[in-house]
VEXDREN-2710 file (C-alpha; in Angstrom, 1 decimal):
% VEXDREN-2710
k/r/px/py/pz
1/MET/52.4/20.5/35.5
2/PRO/51.8/20.0/31.8
3/GLY/49.3/22.4/30.2
4/PRO/46.0/21.2/29.0
5/HIS/46.1/19.4/25.7
6/PRO/44.8/21.7/22.9
7/ARG/41.5/20.5/21.4
8/PRO/42.0/19.0/18.0
9/PRO/40.3/20.9/15.3
10/SER/36.9/19.6/14.3
11/VAL/36.9/17.7/11.1
12/ARG/33.8/18.2/9.1
13/THR/32.9/16.3/6.0
14/PRO/32.2/18.7/3.2
15/PRO/28.7/18.3/1.8
16/ALA/28.5/16.4/-1.3
17/ARG/28.0/18.6/-4.3
18/THR/25.2/17.7/-6.7
19/ALA/25.7/18.6/-10.3
20/ARG/23.2/21.1/-11.3
21/ARG/21.5/20.5/-14.6
22/PRO/21.3/23.5/-17.0
23/CYS/17.9/25.1/-17.3
24/SER/15.6/24.3/-20.1
25/ALA/16.6/27.3/-22.1
26/ALA/20.3/26.5/-21.9
27/THR/19.6/22.9/-22.9
28/THR/17.5/24.0/-25.8
29/PHE/20.2/26.4/-27.2
30/GLY/22.9/23.8/-26.5
31/VAL/21.0/21.2/-28.6
32/LEU/20.4/23.8/-31.3
33/ARG/24.1/24.7/-31.4
34/ARG/25.5/21.2/-31.3
35/HIS/23.0/19.8/-33.8
36/ARG/22.7/22.8/-36.0
37/ALA/23.7/21.0/-39.2
38/THR/21.0/18.3/-38.7
39/LEU/18.3/20.8/-37.8
40/ALA/19.2/23.3/-40.5
41/GLY/19.2/20.6/-43.1
42/ALA/15.8/19.3/-42.0
43/THR/14.4/22.8/-41.8
44/VAL/15.6/23.7/-45.3
45/ARG/14.1/20.4/-46.7
46/VAL/10.8/20.7/-44.9
47/VAL/10.3/24.5/-45.5
48/GLY/11.5/24.2/-49.1
49/ALA/9.1/21.3/-49.9
50/ALA/6.2/23.0/-48.1
51/GLY/6.9/26.3/-50.0
52/ALA/7.0/24.5/-53.4
53/THR/3.9/22.5/-52.7
54/GLY/2.1/25.6/-51.3
55/LEU/2.9/27.5/-54.5
56/LEU/1.5/24.7/-56.6
57/VAL/-1.7/24.5/-54.5
58/THR/-2.0/28.3/-54.7
59/ALA/-1.7/28.2/-58.5
60/ALA/-4.4/25.5/-58.6
61/VAL/-6.7/27.5/-56.4
62/PHE/-6.3/30.6/-58.6
63/ALA/-7.0/28.4/-61.6
64/LEU/-10.2/27.1/-60.0
65/ALA/-11.2/30.6/-58.9
66/TRP/-10.6/32.0/-62.4
67/PRO/-14.3/32.4/-63.2
68/VAL/-14.6/34.6/-60.1
69/PHE/-11.8/36.8/-61.3
70/THR/-13.3/36.9/-64.8
71/ARG/-16.7/38.0/-63.5
72/MET/-15.0/40.8/-61.5
73/ARG/-13.2/42.0/-64.6
74/ASN/-16.3/42.0/-66.7
75/ARG/-18.3/43.8/-64.0
76/ARG/-15.6/46.4/-63.7
77/ALA/-15.6/46.9/-67.5
78/TRP/-19.4/47.3/-67.4
79/TYR/-19.3/49.9/-64.6
80/GLN/-16.6/51.8/-66.4
81/TYR/-18.7/51.8/-69.6
82/VAL/-21.8/53.2/-67.7
83/GLU/-19.4/55.6/-65.8
84/ASP/-20.4/54.3/-62.4
85/PRO/-18.0/53.6/-59.5
86/TYR/-17.3/49.9/-59.0
87/LEU/-16.7/48.4/-55.6
88/HIS/-16.0/44.7/-56.2
89/GLU/-17.5/42.1/-53.9
90/SER/-15.0/39.6/-52.5
91/THR/-17.5/37.2/-50.8
92/ASP/-16.9/34.5/-53.5
93/LEU/-13.2/34.7/-53.0
94/VAL/-13.6/34.4/-49.2
95/LEU/-15.7/31.3/-49.7
96/VAL/-13.0/29.9/-52.0
97/ALA/-10.3/30.7/-49.4
98/LEU/-12.3/29.0/-46.6
99/CYS/-12.8/25.9/-48.8
100/THR/-9.1/25.6/-49.6
101/LEU/-7.9/26.5/-46.1
102/PRO/-7.8/22.8/-44.9
103/LEU/-5.3/22.0/-47.7
104/PHE/-2.9/24.7/-46.4
105/LEU/-3.5/23.6/-42.8
106/LEU/-2.7/20.0/-43.8
107/LEU/0.5/21.1/-45.5
108/PHE/1.5/23.2/-42.5
109/GLY/0.7/20.3/-40.2
110/ILE/2.8/17.8/-42.2
111/GLY/5.8/20.2/-42.2
112/SER/5.4/20.9/-38.5
113/ALA/5.1/17.2/-37.7
114/ALA/8.3/16.4/-39.6
115/LEU/10.2/19.1/-37.9
116/GLN/8.9/18.1/-34.5
117/SER/9.9/14.5/-35.1
118/VAL/13.5/15.5/-36.1
119/CYS/13.8/17.9/-33.1
120/SER/12.5/15.3/-30.6
121/ARG/14.9/12.7/-31.9
122/VAL/17.8/15.1/-31.6
123/VAL/16.7/16.0/-28.0
124/THR/16.4/12.3/-27.1
125/GLU/19.9/11.6/-28.4
126/GLU/21.2/14.6/-26.5
127/THR/19.4/14.2/-23.2
128/GLY/18.1/10.7/-23.2
129/GLY/20.0/9.7/-20.0
130/GLU/18.7/12.6/-17.9
131/ARG/16.6/11.8/-14.9
132/PRO/13.2/13.6/-15.3
133/GLU/11.8/15.9/-12.6
134/GLN/9.0/14.7/-10.5
135/THR/5.7/16.3/-11.1
136/GLU/2.5/16.3/-9.0
137/SER/0.8/13.9/-11.3
138/GLY/3.8/11.6/-12.0
139/ASP/2.9/8.5/-10.0
140/GLU/3.3/5.1/-11.5
141/GLN/-0.4/4.3/-11.7
142/GLU/-1.1/7.3/-13.9
143/ASP/1.9/6.6/-16.1
144/ALA/0.6/3.0/-16.6
145/GLU/-2.8/4.4/-17.5
146/ILE/-1.5/7.0/-20.0
147/THR/1.0/4.7/-21.7
148/GLY/-1.4/1.8/-21.9
149/GLY/0.4/-0.3/-19.3
150/LEU/3.9/0.3/-20.5
151/PRO/6.3/1.3/-17.7
152/VAL/8.2/4.6/-17.9
153/VAL/11.9/4.3/-18.4
154/THR/14.8/6.5/-19.2
155/GLY/17.5/6.2/-21.8
156/ALA/15.3/4.6/-24.5
157/GLY/16.4/4.8/-28.1
158/PRO/15.0/7.4/-30.4
159/VAL/12.0/6.6/-32.5
160/PRO/12.6/6.7/-36.3
161/VAL/11.4/10.0/-37.7
162/ARG/9.2/8.5/-40.4
163/GLN/7.3/6.4/-37.9
164/ARG/6.5/9.5/-35.8
165/VAL/5.3/11.9/-38.4
166/ARG/1.8/10.3/-38.7
167/PRO/1.1/10.2/-34.9
168/VAL/2.3/13.8/-34.5
169/LEU/0.1/14.9/-37.4
170/LEU/-2.9/13.1/-35.8
171/VAL/-2.1/15.0/-32.6
172/TYR/-2.3/18.3/-34.4
173/ALA/-5.7/17.3/-35.9
174/LEU/-7.0/16.1/-32.5
175/ARG/-5.8/19.2/-30.8
176/GLY/-7.4/21.4/-33.4
177/LEU/-10.7/19.5/-32.9
178/ILE/-10.5/20.0/-29.2
179/VAL/-9.5/23.7/-29.2
180/TRP/-11.1/25.5/-32.1
181/PRO/-14.8/24.4/-32.5
182/LEU/-15.9/26.3/-29.4
183/PRO/-14.7/29.8/-30.4
184/ILE/-15.8/29.3/-34.1
185/ALA/-19.3/28.2/-33.0
186/VAL/-19.7/31.0/-30.5
187/ALA/-18.5/33.6/-33.0
188/VAL/-21.0/32.3/-35.6
189/VAL/-23.9/32.4/-33.1
190/ALA/-22.9/35.8/-31.8
191/ASP/-22.7/37.2/-35.3
192/SER/-26.1/35.9/-36.2
193/LEU/-27.6/37.6/-33.0
194/THR/-25.7/40.8/-33.0
195/GLY/-24.1/41.3/-36.4
196/SER/-25.1/43.9/-38.9
197/HIS/-27.2/42.2/-41.7
198/LEU/-29.0/44.1/-44.4
199/ASP/-32.8/43.8/-44.4
200/THR/-32.7/41.7/-41.2
201/PRO/-33.8/43.0/-37.9
202/LEU/-31.5/42.3/-34.9
203/PRO/-32.8/39.5/-32.7
204/LEU/-31.4/41.3/-29.6
205/GLU/-31.9/45.0/-28.8
206/ARG/-28.7/46.9/-29.2
207/GLY/-27.4/48.1/-25.8
208/SER/-29.3/45.6/-23.7
209/TRP/-27.7/43.2/-21.3
210/PRO/-28.3/40.1/-23.5
211/TYR/-26.8/42.0/-26.5
212/VAL/-23.7/42.9/-24.4
213/LEU/-23.2/39.4/-23.1
214/VAL/-23.6/37.8/-26.5
215/SER/-21.2/40.4/-28.0
216/ALA/-18.5/39.5/-25.4
217/SER/-19.0/35.8/-25.7
218/PRO/-16.5/35.3/-28.6
219/ALA/-13.7/36.9/-26.6
220/VAL/-14.5/34.6/-23.6
221/ALA/-14.6/31.5/-25.9
222/LEU/-11.3/32.6/-27.5
223/GLY/-9.7/32.9/-24.0
224/ILE/-10.9/29.3/-23.2
225/ALA/-9.4/28.1/-26.5
226/VAL/-6.1/29.7/-25.7
227/LEU/-6.0/28.0/-22.3
228/LEU/-6.8/24.7/-23.9
229/ARG/-4.1/25.3/-26.5
230/LEU/-1.6/25.9/-23.8
231/ALA/-2.6/22.8/-21.9
232/LEU/-2.0/20.7/-25.0
233/SER/1.3/22.3/-26.0
234/LEU/3.4/19.3/-25.1
235/ALA/1.2/16.8/-27.0
236/PRO/3.3/16.9/-30.3
237/ALA/6.5/16.3/-28.4
238/ALA/4.9/13.5/-26.5
239/ALA/3.7/11.9/-29.7
240/ALA/7.2/12.3/-31.2
241/ASP/8.6/10.6/-28.1
242/GLY/6.6/7.4/-28.6
243/LEU/3.0/7.9/-27.5
244/GLY/-0.1/7.5/-29.5
245/PRO/-2.2/10.6/-30.4
246/TRP/-4.8/10.3/-27.6
247/ALA/-2.2/9.2/-25.0
248/ALA/0.0/12.2/-26.1
249/VAL/-3.0/14.6/-25.5
250/ARG/-3.6/13.1/-22.1
251/ARG/0.1/13.3/-21.2
252/SER/0.3/17.0/-22.1
253/TRP/-2.8/17.7/-20.1
254/SER/-1.5/15.8/-17.0
255/LEU/1.9/17.5/-17.2
256/THR/0.7/21.0/-17.9
257/LEU/-2.0/21.3/-15.2
258/THR/0.5/21.1/-12.3
259/ARG/2.3/23.7/-10.2
260/THR/5.5/22.8/-12.0
261/GLY/4.3/22.4/-15.5
262/ALA/1.9/25.3/-15.9
263/PRO/4.3/28.2/-15.3
264/ARG/7.0/26.5/-17.4
265/VAL/4.7/26.0/-20.4
266/LEU/3.4/29.6/-20.0
267/ALA/7.0/30.9/-19.7
268/LEU/7.9/29.1/-22.9
269/ALA/4.8/29.6/-25.0
270/VAL/4.5/33.4/-24.5
271/PRO/8.0/34.4/-25.7
272/LEU/7.8/31.9/-28.6
273/ALA/4.4/33.4/-29.6
274/ALA/5.8/36.9/-29.4
275/LEU/8.9/35.9/-31.4
276/ALA/6.8/34.3/-34.1
277/ALA/4.5/37.4/-34.3
278/GLY/7.5/39.7/-34.5
279/VAL/9.4/37.7/-37.1
280/LEU/6.2/37.4/-39.2
281/ARG/5.5/41.1/-39.1
282/LEU/9.1/42.0/-39.9
283/ALA/9.4/39.5/-42.8
284/VAL/6.1/40.7/-44.3
285/GLN/7.2/44.3/-44.1
286/VAL/10.5/43.5/-45.7
287/ALA/8.8/41.5/-48.5
288/LEU/6.3/44.3/-49.3
289/PRO/8.2/45.3/-52.5
290/LEU/7.1/42.0/-53.9
291/ARG/3.5/43.2/-54.1
292/PRO/3.8/45.7/-57.0
293/ALA/6.4/43.4/-58.6
294/VAL/4.1/40.4/-58.7
295/ARG/1.2/42.6/-59.8
296/GLY/3.1/44.1/-62.6
297/LEU/4.3/40.7/-63.7
298/LEU/1.0/38.9/-63.7
299/GLU/-1.4/41.6/-65.0
300/PRO/0.1/41.8/-68.5
301/ALA/0.5/38.0/-68.6
302/THR/-3.1/37.2/-67.5
303/GLY/-4.9/40.2/-68.6
304/ASN/-6.8/40.2/-65.3
305/PHE/-6.2/43.0/-62.8
306/PHE/-8.0/41.3/-59.9
307/ALA/-6.0/38.0/-60.2
308/ALA/-2.7/40.0/-60.2
309/TYR/-4.0/42.2/-57.4
310/TYR/-4.8/39.3/-55.0
311/ALA/-1.6/37.5/-56.0
312/GLY/0.4/40.6/-55.1
313/ILE/-1.4/40.7/-51.7
314/LEU/-0.5/37.1/-51.0
315/ALA/3.1/37.2/-52.0
316/PRO/4.5/39.1/-49.0
317/VAL/2.3/37.0/-46.6
318/VAL/3.6/33.7/-48.1
319/VAL/7.2/34.9/-47.8
320/GLY/6.6/36.0/-44.2
321/VAL/5.0/32.6/-43.2
322/LEU/7.9/30.7/-44.8
323/VAL/10.6/32.8/-43.1
324/THR/8.8/32.6/-39.8
325/ALA/8.5/28.8/-40.1
326/ALA/12.2/28.5/-40.9
327/LEU/13.4/30.6/-38.0
328/VAL/10.9/29.9/-35.3
329/LEU/9.6/26.3/-35.8
330/PRO/13.0/24.5/-35.1
331/VAL/13.4/26.6/-31.9
332/ALA/9.8/25.9/-30.7
333/CYS/9.9/22.2/-31.5
334/THR/13.2/21.7/-29.7
335/ALA/12.2/23.8/-26.7
336/PHE/8.9/21.9/-26.2
337/ALA/10.7/18.5/-26.7
338/VAL/13.3/19.6/-24.0
339/LEU/10.5/20.7/-21.6
340/HIS/8.6/17.4/-22.2
341/GLY/11.7/15.4/-21.4
342/ARG/12.3/17.5/-18.2
343/LEU/8.8/16.9/-16.9
344/ARG/8.4/13.3/-17.9
345/ALA/10.7/10.4/-18.9
346/PRO/10.4/8.9/-22.4
347/VAL/8.3/5.8/-22.6
348/ARG/9.6/2.3/-23.5
349/ARG/8.7/1.5/-27.1
350/GLY/7.1/-1.8/-27.9
END
């Protein structure tokens, strides 16, 4: 009797392997490495132009504020003549700084918009064919509402940089109008109710519950502003990718307030903020020797101690801001452009 036939081995079809995409951080550093020449050239041009323009604006501001410096010098000479100590009042200089702050914010916004446009174009060229991840708010109806009826497609060509600088700059302005009026208004009102003002009685009794609540309100308003700022972090990348300013703000809001988008934006924004703060502090500390050098150079040339003193204070800060912008802005703009491309496909341009 022949023995039983052995059972043939089971043939199993191996599961199909799906290619895993690199994470957002790996994609970001890959884009930075492969396009380092383009990004470095754009960064040098933008930061160099912003630094030169900022220097000219600062010189113009010092020229306009020269009567304030002259009055400080004269009052110091008078107090030395009568042999009294002189503690100069810097309120006028603070007002001048607040009036000229929009100029510097505009300059910073133009530079950031230019860099964001370059980084977004590079990311689109690098990852334009990737399929975006589905988000909880990513249905076709919402896409049609946000993009004004234009369907969402992948693989669209990059938008020219010069055409996207203005929408990105408008996004920065719109985001600032959304985020910062609340904490500023609350801080002003809280200072008027609880601040120390000479010859003015406090409207609220110190130590009472209303006083404590009003004193804590600026911190609460600042926390709300930070949350709004995080929710609109993807708006510049969306504008650089082809959306209008208001549509970009809505797109960032819809992508961030999801279970997928919120932790990713937070995980990206917190390290970048820490990196910017660390680089700024380190650069300012390294540039501190500029303070006595600038003071010693300008005081004999102008004959005004106070102008040279405040110019010396500003010099390390300006150097720190420029170094931080050159090192952190390209990384941040590229990272947010990559994250925006992962969460949502680019729109078709009309």
